[in-house]
C-alpha positions in Angstrom: 0.1 -0.4 -0.1 1.4 3.5 -0.6 0.5 6.1 1.8 0.9 9.7 -0.2 1.8 12.9 1.3 -1.7 14.7 1.7 -1.3 18.8 2.5 -4.6 20.3 3.5 -5.4 23.2 5.0 -8.8 25.1 5.3 -9.8 25.3 1.9 -9.6 21.7 1.3 -6.3 19.4 0.0 -3.5 18.9 -1.7 -1.2 15.5 -2.4 0.9 14.2 -4.7 -0.3 11.0 -6.3 2.5 9.9 -7.9 6.1 11.5 -7.7 8.4 8.9 -9.0 11.6 9.6 -6.9 9.2 8.4 -4.2 8.4 5.4 -5.8 11.4 4.2 -7.0 12.7 4.8 -3.4 9.7 2.0 -2.2 11.2 0.0 -4.2 8.5 0.6 -7.3 9.8 1.1 -10.8 8.7 1.5 -14.2 7.0 4.1 -16.3 2.7 4.8 -15.8 1.5 5.1 -19.6 -2.0 4.9 -19.7 -4.5 6.2 -16.6 -8.3 4.2 -16.2 -11.1 6.3 -14.7 -14.3 3.8 -13.4 -17.3 4.5 -11.7 -19.7 1.8 -10.0 -22.9 1.5 -7.5 -22.3 -0.4 -4.0 -21.9 -3.7 -4.4 -20.5 -4.3 -7.9 -17.4 -6.1 -7.5 -15.1 -6.0 -11.1 -12.1 -8.4 -11.1 -10.1 -10.3 -10.7 -8.5 -9.6 -14.2 -4.8 -9.8 -15.7 -3.2 -9.7 -18.5 -1.3 -11.9 -19.9 2.6 -12.7 -21.2 4.6 -9.3 -22.6 1.5 -7.9 -21.9 1.3 -8.0 -18.4 0.4 -4.7 -16.1 1.8 -3.1 -12.8 -1.5 -0.8 -11.8 -1.9 2.0 -9.2 -5.0 2.0 -7.9 -7.0 4.8 -5.8 -10.5 5.3 -4.9 -11.4 9.4 -5.3 -15.0 8.9 -4.7 -16.5 6.5 -1.8 -15.2 3.5 -0.4 -13.5 -0.3 -2.5 -12.2 -3.3 -0.8 -9.0 -4.0 -3.1 -7.4 -7.4 -4.1 -4.3 -8.5 -5.8 -3.6 -12.2 -6.0 -0.3 -13.7 -7.3 0.1 -15.6 -9.9 4.1 -14.9 -10.1 5.4 -18.2 -11.2 8.2 -19.9 -9.0 6.8 -16.9 -6.6 6.9 -18.1 -2.7 3.0 -16.2 -2.5 1.8 -18.2 -5.5 -2.1 -17.7 -4.8 -2.3 -15.1 -1.7 -3.9 -12.6 -1.9 -3.3 -8.6 0.0 -7.1 -6.9 0.7 -7.1 -3.2 1.3 -9.7 -0.6 1.8 -8.9 2.4 -0.4 -11.5 5.4 0.3 -11.6 9.0 -0.6 -10.8 9.9 3.2 -7.9 7.7 3.9 -6.4 8.7 0.3 -4.2 5.1 0.1 -3.1 3.7 -2.8 -2.2 -0.1 -3.5 0.3 -0.7 -6.1 -0.6 -4.4 -8.2 2.5 -5.6 -9.0 2.8 -7.7 -13.1 1.6 -10.9 -12.9 -0.9 -10.0 -9.9 -5.0 -10.6 -10.6 -6.5 -7.6 -9.7 -10.3 -6.9 -8.5 -12.1 -4.7 -6.0 -15.5 -4.6 -5.0 -17.5 -1.1 -4.3 -18.8 -1.1 -0.5 -19.8 2.3 -0.5 -23.1 3.8 -2.3 -21.1 4.4 -5.0 -17.3 4.7 -5.9 -14.7 6.1 -8.6 -11.8 4.6 -9.3 -8.7 5.5 -10.8 -5.6 3.2 -12.0 -2.6 4.2 -13.6 -0.7 0.8 -15.9 2.7 0.5 -17.2 1.6 -1.5 -19.8 -1.1 -0.8 -22.3 -4.4 -2.5 -22.5 -4.1 -5.7 -24.7 -7.7 -7.4 -24.9 -6.8 -10.0 -26.7 -4.0 -10.8 -23.6 -6.8 -10.5 -20.7 -7.7 -13.1 -18.8 -9.3 -13.3 -15.1 -9.5 -15.8 -12.0 -12.8 -16.5 -10.3 -13.4 -13.9 -7.4 -14.8 -16.5 -4.6 -12.5 -19.6 -5.3 -12.0 -21.1 -2.1 -8.6 -21.5 -2.5 -7.9 -17.4 -2.4 -9.3 -17.7 0.9 -10.7 -13.5 0.2 -13.1 -12.4 3.1 -15.4 -10.1 0.3 -17.9 -7.8 2.6 -20.5 -7.9 -0.1 -21.5 -12.4 -0.3 -23.9 -12.0 -3.3 -21.9 -8.5 -4.8 -23.1 -7.8 -8.6 -21.0 -9.1 -11.6 -21.1 -9.4 -15.4 -21.2 -13.0 -16.7 -17.6 -12.6 -17.6 -16.3 -12.1 -14.1 -18.8 -14.6 -12.8 -17.1 -17.9 -14.7 -13.3 -17.4 -14.9 -11.3 -20.0 -13.6 -10.4 -20.9 -11.1 -6.8 -20.7 -9.5 -5.9 -24.6 -10.0 -6.9 -24.0 -13.8 -4.5 -21.4 -14.1 -0.6 -20.8 -15.4 1.6 -19.0 -13.3 2.5 -15.7 -14.9 5.6 -14.4 -15.8 5.7 -11.1 -15.5 
């Protein structure tokens, strides 16, 4: 998780959402090449998605309105944490960000009435290389707060972890 510098006063706040040297000091390299913005209502679950092969993407995710549970699942070949996940609450109030490295599946669930999420990526989107992981696979052990989320058909039918090929980011 990344906690940016936030400068607030009676006028509101100013924050540095990305500063290359700060991220490099934290061991996060690369160049961000595309930013995406989504809006969803309470209970929507988007994910768990990833791009394959040379199209893999690292993501820097933040919630600018509302609150989400943001999840990354390690699918990297040979990783000691393969199949493990990290889950953090991102919100407009805490202003935290989650860095999701290449080789991870990513998804989030909206916990507030609605939420807007921005995520910057280090590789352009390639629709033919998109894949996913079943959001409620018991092998992942993700404790989604909303047990019956709103999903699109594709996200409902991604394969389980046992059917995945490890990723080479």
